[in-house]
TORKOL-4160 file (C-alpha; in steps of 0.2 Angstrom, whole numbers, padded with zeros to 4 digits, m for minus):
459
<pt num="1" X="0109" Y="0010" Z="m0092"/>
<pt num="2" X="0108" Y="m0008" Z="m0085"/>
<pt num="3" X="0096" Y="m0001" Z="m0072"/>
<pt num="4" X="0085" Y="0007" Z="m0086"/>
<pt num="5" X="0085" Y="m0010" Z="m0095"/>
<pt num="6" X="0079" Y="m0019" Z="m0080"/>
<pt num="7" X="0065" Y="m0007" Z="m0077"/>
<pt num="8" X="0059" Y="m0009" Z="m0095"/>
<pt num="9" X="0060" Y="m0028" Z="m0095"/>
<pt num="10" X="0051" Y="m0029" Z="m0078"/>
<pt num="11" X="0037" Y="m0017" Z="m0084"/>
<pt num="12" X="0036" Y="m0027" Z="m0100"/>
<pt num="13" X="0035" Y="m0044" Z="m0091"/>
<pt num="14" X="0021" Y="m0038" Z="m0079"/>
<pt num="15" X="0011" Y="m0031" Z="m0094"/>
<pt num="16" X="0013" Y="m0048" Z="m0103"/>
<pt num="17" X="0007" Y="m0058" Z="m0088"/>
<pt num="18" X="m0008" Y="m0047" Z="m0085"/>
<pt num="19" X="m0013" Y="m0048" Z="m0104"/>
<pt num="20" X="m0011" Y="m0067" Z="m0102"/>
<pt num="21" X="m0024" Y="m0066" Z="m0087"/>
<pt num="22" X="m0012" Y="m0071" Z="m0074"/>
<pt num="23" X="m0017" Y="m0066" Z="m0056"/>
<pt num="24" X="m0012" Y="m0047" Z="m0055"/>
<pt num="25" X="m0007" Y="m0047" Z="m0037"/>
<pt num="26" X="0004" Y="m0062" Z="m0038"/>
<pt num="27" X="0011" Y="m0057" Z="m0054"/>
<pt num="28" X="0017" Y="m0040" Z="m0047"/>
<pt num="29" X="0024" Y="m0050" Z="m0032"/>
<pt num="30" X="0034" Y="m0062" Z="m0042"/>
<pt num="31" X="0041" Y="m0049" Z="m0054"/>
<pt num="32" X="0046" Y="m0038" Z="m0039"/>
<pt num="33" X="0055" Y="m0051" Z="m0030"/>
<pt num="34" X="0064" Y="m0058" Z="m0045"/>
<pt num="35" X="0069" Y="m0040" Z="m0050"/>
<pt num="36" X="0076" Y="m0038" Z="m0032"/>
<pt num="37" X="0085" Y="m0055" Z="m0033"/>
<pt num="38" X="0093" Y="m0050" Z="m0050"/>
<pt num="39" X="0099" Y="m0033" Z="m0044"/>
<pt num="40" X="0106" Y="m0041" Z="m0028"/>
<pt num="41" X="0116" Y="m0054" Z="m0039"/>
<pt num="42" X="0123" Y="m0041" Z="m0050"/>
<pt num="43" X="0128" Y="m0028" Z="m0038"/>
<pt num="44" X="0132" Y="m0039" Z="m0023"/>
<pt num="45" X="0123" Y="m0026" Z="m0011"/>
<pt num="46" X="0114" Y="m0034" Z="0003"/>
<pt num="47" X="0095" Y="m0034" Z="0002"/>
<pt num="48" X="0093" Y="m0031" Z="0021"/>
<pt num="49" X="0104" Y="m0024" Z="0034"/>
<pt num="50" X="0104" Y="m0023" Z="0053"/>
<pt num="51" X="0090" Y="m0031" Z="0063"/>
<pt num="52" X="0080" Y="m0034" Z="0046"/>
<pt num="53" X="0094" Y="m0046" Z="0040"/>
<pt num="54" X="0090" Y="m0064" Z="0042"/>
<pt num="55" X="0107" Y="m0071" Z="0037"/>
<pt num="56" X="0100" Y="m0079" Z="0021"/>
<pt num="57" X="0097" Y="m0069" Z="0005"/>
<pt num="58" X="0081" Y="m0078" Z="0000"/>
<pt num="59" X="0073" Y="m0074" Z="0017"/>
<pt num="60" X="0079" Y="m0056" Z="0015"/>
<pt num="61" X="0071" Y="m0054" Z="m0002"/>
<pt num="62" X="0054" Y="m0061" Z="0004"/>
<pt num="63" X="0056" Y="m0050" Z="0019"/>
<pt num="64" X="0054" Y="m0035" Z="0008"/>
<pt num="65" X="0036" Y="m0041" Z="0005"/>
<pt num="66" X="0034" Y="m0046" Z="0024"/>
<pt num="67" X="0039" Y="m0029" Z="0030"/>
<pt num="68" X="0027" Y="m0020" Z="0018"/>
<pt num="69" X="0013" Y="m0031" Z="0023"/>
<pt num="70" X="0016" Y="m0028" Z="0041"/>
<pt num="71" X="0017" Y="m0009" Z="0039"/>
<pt num="72" X="0002" Y="m0008" Z="0027"/>
<pt num="73" X="m0010" Y="m0020" Z="0034"/>
<pt num="74" X="m0012" Y="m0011" Z="0051"/>
<pt num="75" X="m0013" Y="0007" Z="0044"/>
<pt num="76" X="m0016" Y="0010" Z="0026"/>
<pt num="77" X="m0024" Y="m0007" Z="0024"/>
<pt num="78" X="m0035" Y="m0005" Z="0039"/>
<pt num="79" X="m0042" Y="0011" Z="0032"/>
<pt num="80" X="m0046" Y="0004" Z="0016"/>
<pt num="81" X="m0054" Y="m0012" Z="0023"/>
<pt num="82" X="m0065" Y="m0002" Z="0035"/>
<pt num="83" X="m0071" Y="0009" Z="0020"/>
<pt num="84" X="m0074" Y="m0006" Z="0009"/>
<pt num="85" X="m0084" Y="m0015" Z="0023"/>
<pt num="86" X="m0095" Y="0000" Z="0025"/>
<pt num="87" X="m0099" Y="0000" Z="0007"/>
<pt num="88" X="m0104" Y="m0018" Z="0008"/>
<pt num="89" X="m0115" Y="m0014" Z="0023"/>
<pt num="90" X="m0123" Y="0000" Z="0014"/>
<pt num="91" X="m0127" Y="m0011" Z="m0001"/>
<pt num="92" X="m0134" Y="m0024" Z="0011"/>
<pt num="93" X="m0147" Y="m0013" Z="0020"/>
<pt num="94" X="m0152" Y="m0005" Z="0003"/>
<pt num="95" X="m0144" Y="0013" Z="0007"/>
<pt num="96" X="m0134" Y="0013" Z="m0009"/>
<pt num="97" X="m0149" Y="0009" Z="m0020"/>
<pt num="98" X="m0159" Y="0023" Z="m0011"/>
<pt num="99" X="m0145" Y="0035" Z="m0015"/>
<pt num="100" X="m0145" Y="0030" Z="m0033"/>
<pt num="101" X="m0164" Y="0032" Z="m0034"/>
<pt num="102" X="m0163" Y="0049" Z="m0027"/>
<pt num="103" X="m0150" Y="0055" Z="m0039"/>
<pt num="104" X="m0158" Y="0048" Z="m0054"/>
<pt num="105" X="m0176" Y="0054" Z="m0051"/>
<pt num="106" X="m0174" Y="0071" Z="m0059"/>
<pt num="107" X="m0168" Y="0062" Z="m0075"/>
<pt num="108" X="m0185" Y="0055" Z="m0079"/>
<pt num="109" X="m0192" Y="0073" Z="m0082"/>
<pt num="110" X="m0180" Y="0077" Z="m0097"/>
<pt num="111" X="m0185" Y="0073" Z="m0115"/>
<pt num="112" X="m0168" Y="0074" Z="m0124"/>
<pt num="113" X="m0160" Y="0056" Z="m0124"/>
<pt num="114" X="m0142" Y="0062" Z="m0125"/>
<pt num="115" X="m0144" Y="0074" Z="m0112"/>
<pt num="116" X="m0151" Y="0060" Z="m0101"/>
<pt num="117" X="m0136" Y="0050" Z="m0106"/>
<pt num="118" X="m0124" Y="0064" Z="m0101"/>
<pt num="119" X="m0133" Y="0067" Z="m0084"/>
<pt num="120" X="m0132" Y="0048" Z="m0081"/>
<pt num="121" X="m0113" Y="0049" Z="m0083"/>
<pt num="122" X="m0113" Y="0064" Z="m0071"/>
<pt num="123" X="m0124" Y="0055" Z="m0058"/>
<pt num="124" X="m0112" Y="0040" Z="m0059"/>
<pt num="125" X="m0097" Y="0052" Z="m0056"/>
<pt num="126" X="m0105" Y="0059" Z="m0041"/>
<pt num="127" X="m0109" Y="0041" Z="m0034"/>
<pt num="128" X="m0091" Y="0037" Z="m0037"/>
<pt num="129" X="m0087" Y="0049" Z="m0023"/>
<pt num="130" X="m0096" Y="0038" Z="m0011"/>
<pt num="131" X="m0094" Y="0021" Z="m0018"/>
<pt num="132" X="m0076" Y="0020" Z="m0024"/>
<pt num="133" X="m0077" Y="0003" Z="m0033"/>
<pt num="134" X="m0077" Y="0005" Z="m0052"/>
<pt num="135" X="m0084" Y="m0013" Z="m0054"/>
<pt num="136" X="m0097" Y="m0011" Z="m0041"/>
<pt num="137" X="m0102" Y="0006" Z="m0047"/>
<pt num="138" X="m0103" Y="m0001" Z="m0065"/>
<pt num="139" X="m0115" Y="m0016" Z="m0060"/>
<pt num="140" X="m0126" Y="m0004" Z="m0050"/>
<pt num="141" X="m0127" Y="0008" Z="m0064"/>
<pt num="142" X="m0131" Y="m0006" Z="m0076"/>
<pt num="143" X="m0146" Y="m0012" Z="m0066"/>
<pt num="144" X="m0153" Y="0006" Z="m0062"/>
<pt num="145" X="m0147" Y="0020" Z="m0074"/>
<pt num="146" X="m0143" Y="0010" Z="m0090"/>
<pt num="147" X="m0161" Y="0005" Z="m0093"/>
<pt num="148" X="m0166" Y="0023" Z="m0091"/>
<pt num="149" X="m0154" Y="0029" Z="m0104"/>
<pt num="150" X="m0160" Y="0016" Z="m0116"/>
<pt num="151" X="m0178" Y="0020" Z="m0113"/>
<pt num="152" X="m0174" Y="0038" Z="m0117"/>
<pt num="153" X="m0168" Y="0033" Z="m0134"/>
<pt num="154" X="m0149" Y="0030" Z="m0134"/>
<pt num="155" X="m0141" Y="0014" Z="m0140"/>
<pt num="156" X="m0134" Y="0001" Z="m0127"/>
<pt num="157" X="m0117" Y="0004" Z="m0134"/>
<pt num="158" X="m0118" Y="0023" Z="m0129"/>
<pt num="159" X="m0126" Y="0019" Z="m0113"/>
<pt num="160" X="m0113" Y="0006" Z="m0108"/>
<pt num="161" X="m0099" Y="0019" Z="m0112"/>
<pt num="162" X="m0107" Y="0031" Z="m0100"/>
<pt num="163" X="m0108" Y="0017" Z="m0087"/>
<pt num="164" X="m0089" Y="0012" Z="m0088"/>
<pt num="165" X="m0084" Y="0030" Z="m0089"/>
<pt num="166" X="m0092" Y="0034" Z="m0072"/>
<pt num="167" X="m0077" Y="0026" Z="m0064"/>
<pt num="168" X="m0065" Y="0037" Z="m0074"/>
<pt num="169" X="m0061" Y="0050" Z="m0060"/>
<pt num="170" X="m0057" Y="0042" Z="m0043"/>
<pt num="171" X="m0060" Y="0058" Z="m0034"/>
<pt num="172" X="m0067" Y="0050" Z="m0018"/>
<pt num="173" X="m0059" Y="0055" Z="m0002"/>
<pt num="174" X="m0063" Y="0037" Z="0004"/>
<pt num="175" X="m0054" Y="0029" Z="m0012"/>
<pt num="176" X="m0039" Y="0018" Z="m0010"/>
<pt num="177" X="m0029" Y="0029" Z="m0021"/>
<pt num="178" X="m0033" Y="0045" Z="m0011"/>
<pt num="179" X="m0028" Y="0036" Z="0005"/>
<pt num="180" X="m0011" Y="0030" Z="m0002"/>
<pt num="181" X="m0008" Y="0048" Z="m0008"/>
<pt num="182" X="m0012" Y="0055" Z="0009"/>
<pt num="183" X="0000" Y="0042" Z="0017"/>
<pt num="184" X="0014" Y="0047" Z="0005"/>
<pt num="185" X="0012" Y="0066" Z="0006"/>
<pt num="186" X="0005" Y="0068" Z="0024"/>
<pt num="187" X="m0009" Y="0078" Z="0017"/>
<pt num="188" X="m0027" Y="0075" Z="0024"/>
<pt num="189" X="m0038" Y="0066" Z="0012"/>
<pt num="190" X="m0051" Y="0080" Z="0012"/>
<pt num="191" X="m0038" Y="0092" Z="0008"/>
<pt num="192" X="m0032" Y="0081" Z="m0007"/>
<pt num="193" X="m0050" Y="0080" Z="m0012"/>
<pt num="194" X="m0054" Y="0099" Z="m0011"/>
<pt num="195" X="m0038" Y="0107" Z="m0014"/>
<pt num="196" X="m0031" Y="0096" Z="m0028"/>
<pt num="197" X="m0044" Y="0084" Z="m0036"/>
<pt num="198" X="m0058" Y="0097" Z="m0036"/>
<pt num="199" X="m0047" Y="0109" Z="m0046"/>
<pt num="200" X="m0044" Y="0097" Z="m0060"/>
<pt num="201" X="m0059" Y="0086" Z="m0060"/>
<pt num="202" X="m0074" Y="0098" Z="m0063"/>
<pt num="203" X="m0065" Y="0106" Z="m0078"/>
<pt num="204" X="m0061" Y="0089" Z="m0086"/>
<pt num="205" X="m0079" Y="0083" Z="m0082"/>
<pt num="206" X="m0087" Y="0097" Z="m0092"/>
<pt num="207" X="m0076" Y="0094" Z="m0107"/>
<pt num="208" X="m0079" Y="0076" Z="m0106"/>
<pt num="209" X="m0098" Y="0078" Z="m0105"/>
<pt num="210" X="m0097" Y="0089" Z="m0121"/>
<pt num="211" X="m0086" Y="0077" Z="m0131"/>
<pt num="212" X="m0096" Y="0062" Z="m0124"/>
<pt num="213" X="m0113" Y="0070" Z="m0130"/>
<pt num="214" X="m0107" Y="0073" Z="m0148"/>
<pt num="215" X="m0097" Y="0057" Z="m0150"/>
<pt num="216" X="m0111" Y="0045" Z="m0145"/>
<pt num="217" X="m0124" Y="0055" Z="m0155"/>
<pt num="218" X="m0113" Y="0054" Z="m0170"/>
<pt num="219" X="m0109" Y="0035" Z="m0168"/>
<pt num="220" X="m0127" Y="0030" Z="m0165"/>
<pt num="221" X="m0132" Y="0038" Z="m0181"/>
<pt num="222" X="m0117" Y="0032" Z="m0191"/>
<pt num="223" X="m0118" Y="0014" Z="m0184"/>
<pt num="224" X="m0137" Y="0013" Z="m0186"/>
<pt num="225" X="m0136" Y="0019" Z="m0205"/>
<pt num="226" X="m0121" Y="0007" Z="m0208"/>
<pt num="227" X="m0130" Y="m0008" Z="m0200"/>
<pt num="228" X="m0117" Y="m0010" Z="m0186"/>
<pt num="229" X="m0131" Y="m0008" Z="m0174"/>
<pt num="230" X="m0150" Y="m0011" Z="m0176"/>
<pt num="231" X="m0166" Y="m0004" Z="m0168"/>
<pt num="232" X="m0164" Y="m0019" Z="m0156"/>
<pt num="233" X="m0149" Y="m0010" Z="m0148"/>
<pt num="234" X="m0161" Y="0004" Z="m0142"/>
<pt num="235" X="m0173" Y="m0007" Z="m0133"/>
<pt num="236" X="m0171" Y="m0007" Z="m0114"/>
<pt num="237" X="m0171" Y="m0024" Z="m0105"/>
<pt num="238" X="m0172" Y="m0028" Z="m0087"/>
<pt num="239" X="m0155" Y="m0033" Z="m0080"/>
<pt num="240" X="m0160" Y="m0035" Z="m0062"/>
<pt num="241" X="m0161" Y="m0054" Z="m0065"/>
<pt num="242" X="m0174" Y="m0055" Z="m0051"/>
<pt num="243" X="m0164" Y="m0046" Z="m0039"/>
<pt num="244" X="m0171" Y="m0047" Z="m0022"/>
<pt num="245" X="m0160" Y="m0034" Z="m0013"/>
<pt num="246" X="m0166" Y="m0025" Z="0002"/>
<pt num="247" X="m0178" Y="m0011" Z="m0001"/>
<pt num="248" X="m0175" Y="0004" Z="0010"/>
<pt num="249" X="m0184" Y="0020" Z="0015"/>
<pt num="250" X="m0179" Y="0035" Z="0004"/>
<pt num="251" X="m0170" Y="0044" Z="0019"/>
<pt num="252" X="m0157" Y="0029" Z="0019"/>
<pt num="253" X="m0149" Y="0038" Z="0005"/>
<pt num="254" X="m0141" Y="0049" Z="0017"/>
<pt num="255" X="m0131" Y="0035" Z="0026"/>
<pt num="256" X="m0117" Y="0032" Z="0013"/>
<pt num="257" X="m0113" Y="0051" Z="0014"/>
<pt num="258" X="m0111" Y="0052" Z="0033"/>
<pt num="259" X="m0092" Y="0047" Z="0033"/>
<pt num="260" X="m0089" Y="0061" Z="0020"/>
<pt num="261" X="m0098" Y="0073" Z="0031"/>
<pt num="262" X="m0089" Y="0069" Z="0047"/>
<pt num="263" X="m0072" Y="0069" Z="0038"/>
<pt num="264" X="m0076" Y="0086" Z="0030"/>
<pt num="265" X="m0082" Y="0094" Z="0046"/>
<pt num="266" X="m0068" Y="0088" Z="0057"/>
<pt num="267" X="m0054" Y="0092" Z="0046"/>
<pt num="268" X="m0042" Y="0106" Z="0043"/>
<pt num="269" X="m0055" Y="0114" Z="0031"/>
<pt num="270" X="m0068" Y="0117" Z="0044"/>
<pt num="271" X="m0065" Y="0113" Z="0062"/>
<pt num="272" X="m0047" Y="0108" Z="0069"/>
<pt num="273" X="m0053" Y="0106" Z="0087"/>
<pt num="274" X="m0057" Y="0088" Z="0084"/>
<pt num="275" X="m0045" Y="0076" Z="0075"/>
<pt num="276" X="m0055" Y="0062" Z="0066"/>
<pt num="277" X="m0047" Y="0049" Z="0056"/>
<pt num="278" X="m0055" Y="0038" Z="0043"/>
<pt num="279" X="m0058" Y="0023" Z="0054"/>
<pt num="280" X="m0067" Y="0033" Z="0068"/>
<pt num="281" X="m0077" Y="0042" Z="0055"/>
<pt num="282" X="m0083" Y="0026" Z="0047"/>
<pt num="283" X="m0086" Y="0017" Z="0063"/>
<pt num="284" X="m0096" Y="0032" Z="0070"/>
<pt num="285" X="m0107" Y="0031" Z="0054"/>
<pt num="286" X="m0109" Y="0013" Z="0056"/>
<pt num="287" X="m0116" Y="0015" Z="0074"/>
<pt num="288" X="m0128" Y="0029" Z="0069"/>
<pt num="289" X="m0134" Y="0019" Z="0054"/>
<pt num="290" X="m0136" Y="0003" Z="0064"/>
<pt num="291" X="m0146" Y="0012" Z="0078"/>
<pt num="292" X="m0158" Y="0020" Z="0066"/>
<pt num="293" X="m0159" Y="0003" Z="0056"/>
<pt num="294" X="m0165" Y="m0006" Z="0072"/>
<pt num="295" X="m0179" Y="0007" Z="0075"/>
<pt num="296" X="m0184" Y="0007" Z="0057"/>
<pt num="297" X="m0184" Y="m0012" Z="0054"/>
<pt num="298" X="m0190" Y="m0016" Z="0071"/>
<pt num="299" X="m0181" Y="m0032" Z="0070"/>
<pt num="300" X="m0165" Y="m0031" Z="0080"/>
<pt num="301" X="m0159" Y="m0048" Z="0076"/>
<pt num="302" X="m0159" Y="m0045" Z="0057"/>
<pt num="303" X="m0150" Y="m0028" Z="0060"/>
<pt num="304" X="m0137" Y="m0037" Z="0070"/>
<pt num="305" X="m0136" Y="m0051" Z="0056"/>
<pt num="306" X="m0133" Y="m0038" Z="0043"/>
<pt num="307" X="m0118" Y="m0031" Z="0052"/>
<pt num="308" X="m0109" Y="m0047" Z="0047"/>
<pt num="309" X="m0109" Y="m0040" Z="0029"/>
<pt num="310" X="m0097" Y="m0026" Z="0036"/>
<pt num="311" X="m0084" Y="m0038" Z="0042"/>
<pt num="312" X="m0086" Y="m0050" Z="0027"/>
<pt num="313" X="m0083" Y="m0035" Z="0016"/>
<pt num="314" X="m0067" Y="m0030" Z="0025"/>
<pt num="315" X="m0060" Y="m0048" Z="0021"/>
<pt num="316" X="m0065" Y="m0046" Z="0003"/>
<pt num="317" X="m0056" Y="m0029" Z="0002"/>
<pt num="318" X="m0041" Y="m0036" Z="0010"/>
<pt num="319" X="m0039" Y="m0050" Z="m0003"/>
<pt num="320" X="m0042" Y="m0038" Z="m0017"/>
<pt num="321" X="m0036" Y="m0021" Z="m0014"/>
<pt num="322" X="m0024" Y="m0022" Z="0001"/>
<pt num="323" X="m0015" Y="m0037" Z="m0006"/>
<pt num="324" X="m0014" Y="m0028" Z="m0022"/>
<pt num="325" X="m0006" Y="m0013" Z="m0014"/>
<pt num="326" X="0007" Y="m0023" Z="m0005"/>
<pt num="327" X="0012" Y="m0033" Z="m0021"/>
<pt num="328" X="0013" Y="m0017" Z="m0031"/>
<pt num="329" X="0024" Y="m0009" Z="m0019"/>
<pt num="330" X="0035" Y="m0025" Z="m0019"/>
<pt num="331" X="0036" Y="m0023" Z="m0038"/>
<pt num="332" X="0040" Y="m0004" Z="m0036"/>
<pt num="333" X="0054" Y="m0009" Z="m0023"/>
<pt num="334" X="0062" Y="m0019" Z="m0037"/>
<pt num="335" X="0061" Y="m0005" Z="m0049"/>
<pt num="336" X="0069" Y="0007" Z="m0037"/>
<pt num="337" X="0083" Y="m0005" Z="m0031"/>
<pt num="338" X="0088" Y="m0007" Z="m0050"/>
<pt num="339" X="0093" Y="0011" Z="m0051"/>
<pt num="340" X="0084" Y="0013" Z="m0067"/>
<pt num="341" X="0072" Y="0026" Z="m0061"/>
<pt num="342" X="0085" Y="0036" Z="m0053"/>
<pt num="343" X="0095" Y="0036" Z="m0070"/>
<pt num="344" X="0079" Y="0042" Z="m0079"/>
<pt num="345" X="0077" Y="0056" Z="m0066"/>
<pt num="346" X="0095" Y="0062" Z="m0067"/>
<pt num="347" X="0094" Y="0061" Z="m0086"/>
<pt num="348" X="0078" Y="0072" Z="m0086"/>
<pt num="349" X="0086" Y="0084" Z="m0074"/>
<pt num="350" X="0101" Y="0087" Z="m0086"/>
<pt num="351" X="0089" Y="0092" Z="m0099"/>
<pt num="352" X="0081" Y="0106" Z="m0090"/>
<pt num="353" X="0063" Y="0107" Z="m0083"/>
<pt num="354" X="0067" Y="0090" Z="m0076"/>
<pt num="355" X="0051" Y="0088" Z="m0067"/>
<pt num="356" X="0040" Y="0091" Z="m0082"/>
<pt num="357" X="0050" Y="0078" Z="m0092"/>
<pt num="358" X="0050" Y="0065" Z="m0078"/>
<pt num="359" X="0031" Y="0068" Z="m0075"/>
<pt num="360" X="0028" Y="0066" Z="m0093"/>
<pt num="361" X="0037" Y="0049" Z="m0093"/>
<pt num="362" X="0028" Y="0043" Z="m0077"/>
<pt num="363" X="0012" Y="0049" Z="m0083"/>
<pt num="364" X="0014" Y="0039" Z="m0099"/>
<pt num="365" X="0020" Y="0024" Z="m0091"/>
<pt num="366" X="0006" Y="0023" Z="m0078"/>
<pt num="367" X="m0007" Y="0026" Z="m0093"/>
<pt num="368" X="0001" Y="0012" Z="m0103"/>
<pt num="369" X="0002" Y="0000" Z="m0088"/>
<pt num="370" X="m0017" Y="0004" Z="m0084"/>
<pt num="371" X="m0022" Y="0000" Z="m0101"/>
<pt num="372" X="m0013" Y="m0016" Z="m0102"/>
<pt num="373" X="m0017" Y="m0021" Z="m0084"/>
<pt num="374" X="m0035" Y="m0015" Z="m0085"/>
<pt num="375" X="m0033" Y="m0009" Z="m0067"/>
<pt num="376" X="m0029" Y="0009" Z="m0062"/>
<pt num="377" X="m0026" Y="0004" Z="m0045"/>
<pt num="378" X="m0012" Y="m0008" Z="m0049"/>
<pt num="379" X="m0003" Y="0004" Z="m0060"/>
<pt num="380" X="m0005" Y="0019" Z="m0048"/>
<pt num="381" X="0000" Y="0008" Z="m0033"/>
<pt num="382" X="0016" Y="0002" Z="m0042"/>
<pt num="383" X="0023" Y="0019" Z="m0046"/>
<pt num="384" X="0015" Y="0031" Z="m0033"/>
<pt num="385" X="0028" Y="0027" Z="m0019"/>
<pt num="386" X="0042" Y="0034" Z="m0031"/>
<pt num="387" X="0034" Y="0051" Z="m0033"/>
<pt num="388" X="0039" Y="0060" Z="m0017"/>
<pt num="389" X="0057" Y="0055" Z="m0019"/>
<pt num="390" X="0057" Y="0060" Z="m0038"/>
<pt num="391" X="0050" Y="0077" Z="m0033"/>
<pt num="392" X="0063" Y="0080" Z="m0020"/>
<pt num="393" X="0076" Y="0077" Z="m0034"/>
<pt num="394" X="0069" Y="0087" Z="m0048"/>
<pt num="395" X="0057" Y="0098" Z="m0040"/>
<pt num="396" X="0038" Y="0100" Z="m0042"/>
<pt num="397" X="0024" Y="0096" Z="m0030"/>
<pt num="398" X="0022" Y="0078" Z="m0026"/>
<pt num="399" X="0003" Y="0079" Z="m0023"/>
<pt num="400" X="m0001" Y="0087" Z="m0040"/>
<pt num="401" X="0009" Y="0073" Z="m0048"/>
<pt num="402" X="0000" Y="0060" Z="m0039"/>
<pt num="403" X="m0017" Y="0068" Z="m0042"/>
<pt num="404" X="m0013" Y="0069" Z="m0061"/>
<pt num="405" X="m0008" Y="0051" Z="m0061"/>
<pt num="406" X="m0023" Y="0045" Z="m0051"/>
<pt num="407" X="m0036" Y="0054" Z="m0061"/>
<pt num="408" X="m0028" Y="0049" Z="m0078"/>
<pt num="409" X="m0026" Y="0031" Z="m0073"/>
<pt num="410" X="m0045" Y="0030" Z="m0070"/>
<pt num="411" X="m0048" Y="0037" Z="m0087"/>
<pt num="412" X="m0037" Y="0024" Z="m0096"/>
<pt num="413" X="m0045" Y="0010" Z="m0086"/>
<pt num="414" X="m0062" Y="0015" Z="m0093"/>
<pt num="415" X="m0056" Y="0012" Z="m0111"/>
<pt num="416" X="m0046" Y="m0004" Z="m0107"/>
<pt num="417" X="m0055" Y="m0020" Z="m0114"/>
<pt num="418" X="m0049" Y="m0030" Z="m0100"/>
<pt num="419" X="m0055" Y="m0019" Z="m0086"/>
<pt num="420" X="m0067" Y="m0026" Z="m0074"/>
<pt num="421" X="m0079" Y="m0012" Z="m0076"/>
<pt num="422" X="m0079" Y="m0014" Z="m0095"/>
<pt num="423" X="m0081" Y="m0033" Z="m0094"/>
<pt num="424" X="m0095" Y="m0032" Z="m0081"/>
<pt num="425" X="m0105" Y="m0020" Z="m0092"/>
<pt num="426" X="m0102" Y="m0029" Z="m0108"/>
<pt num="427" X="m0108" Y="m0045" Z="m0100"/>
<pt num="428" X="m0124" Y="m0038" Z="m0093"/>
<pt num="429" X="m0128" Y="m0029" Z="m0110"/>
<pt num="430" X="m0122" Y="m0044" Z="m0120"/>
<pt num="431" X="m0111" Y="m0034" Z="m0131"/>
<pt num="432" X="m0092" Y="m0035" Z="m0135"/>
<pt num="433" X="m0080" Y="m0026" Z="m0123"/>
<pt num="434" X="m0072" Y="m0018" Z="m0138"/>
<pt num="435" X="m0088" Y="m0010" Z="m0144"/>
<pt num="436" X="m0089" Y="m0001" Z="m0127"/>
<pt num="437" X="m0070" Y="0004" Z="m0128"/>
<pt num="438" X="m0074" Y="0011" Z="m0146"/>
<pt num="439" X="m0087" Y="0022" Z="m0138"/>
<pt num="440" X="m0077" Y="0027" Z="m0122"/>
<pt num="441" X="m0060" Y="0030" Z="m0130"/>
<pt num="442" X="m0062" Y="0047" Z="m0137"/>
<pt num="443" X="m0070" Y="0055" Z="m0121"/>
<pt num="444" X="m0057" Y="0046" Z="m0110"/>
<pt num="445" X="m0042" Y="0051" Z="m0120"/>
<pt num="446" X="m0048" Y="0069" Z="m0120"/>
<pt num="447" X="m0049" Y="0068" Z="m0101"/>
<pt num="448" X="m0032" Y="0060" Z="m0101"/>
<pt num="449" X="m0024" Y="0075" Z="m0110"/>
<pt num="450" X="m0034" Y="0088" Z="m0101"/>
<pt num="451" X="m0028" Y="0081" Z="m0084"/>
<pt num="452" X="m0010" Y="0080" Z="m0090"/>
<pt num="453" X="m0010" Y="0098" Z="m0096"/>
<pt num="454" X="m0019" Y="0105" Z="m0081"/>
<pt num="455" X="m0008" Y="0095" Z="m0069"/>
<pt num="456" X="0008" Y="0100" Z="m0078"/>
<pt num="457" X="0003" Y="0118" Z="m0076"/>
<pt num="458" X="0000" Y="0116" Z="m0058"/>
<pt num="459" X="0014" Y="0104" Z="m0053"/>
């Protein structure tokens, strides 16, 4: 039971640090190495053996982080950085804005305000497959789709809820969570996307759309009648702040989709004759985009200069996402070494239907940590490495567990008042994050339970 106590205390401490706005990555690192040190002091077991042992326990403990960084930066980390850099490049040349324009154009022909609001949410979910970043997507949606929702006749509170909910399902094959799951299970990212995520996400999306429609319509009427909101909350305002982002031809909307097309065609789903990994798929897309951009722009020097954004974006993704993954895995290593997770697994196994019990526990822990941390990635990265081992012990399909945890963590993030996407949307709309959470909570909790039920049936 000492191991279980260490797990509970470690999770409580990390949650407290995040709530107090400590830097998440370093918080996970510190709690992780302290947990490893405590376990080593209690058990007397060496932290490292063989060639990994340094002869000094302090260096051995830090070596856990160093080993994870070395193994992740060149493989998993490089995949994530390449994708992130590509996203920054797409933004720079205006391809992302072109894609948004194409997706939102049909919405202007609809008269029902809450139908437009729901369609805006659906458009955001589709864009999430390409963009991946919840904060980046929220900002983009606030500048483009949010004014359209207000012009249709919904409140800014309802429109903001739609915006932050668009990052709810991280179903992109190019998303960091997907890549982590692929590394853990050995399943191709496109197979995860098609065979797992697209089984659960569409059903959940339909249910959320229905709930979202009625919840926002009801709250708009109720809040307007009670004076909580006024007619000012239904007036659209320009949020672009004089944005001078690159204007691109309409066909540039195709460019963000090219890596997905390559990965789909040259995958076990379509053609096995050519094996294409994420790095090659993105780099091929980069070259094609660059060549076309040179011809369209007729300014080769500028096209060359814009490529710099790709490499700068890679650096930003390393400092945010890759470092977060390594620090979260260090935290997970501490929990695993404590023996508490194994104790919970064995206890669940003795109760019968062990995998359902363990999955429920992990599902709730990830959900709680996501809400407190405001980050679905941090929670998922912390606990995902444990899932394959858990499934070997209690049974069940590891990828279904990972899919459920991944999708649900995104939903809970969209109702956390300290989530980056919520704070970004609240700041642009000049309303309280708690007002947004009040609007997004019911649809996202509905999604949370639907995902849990479906994944339990499939796991």
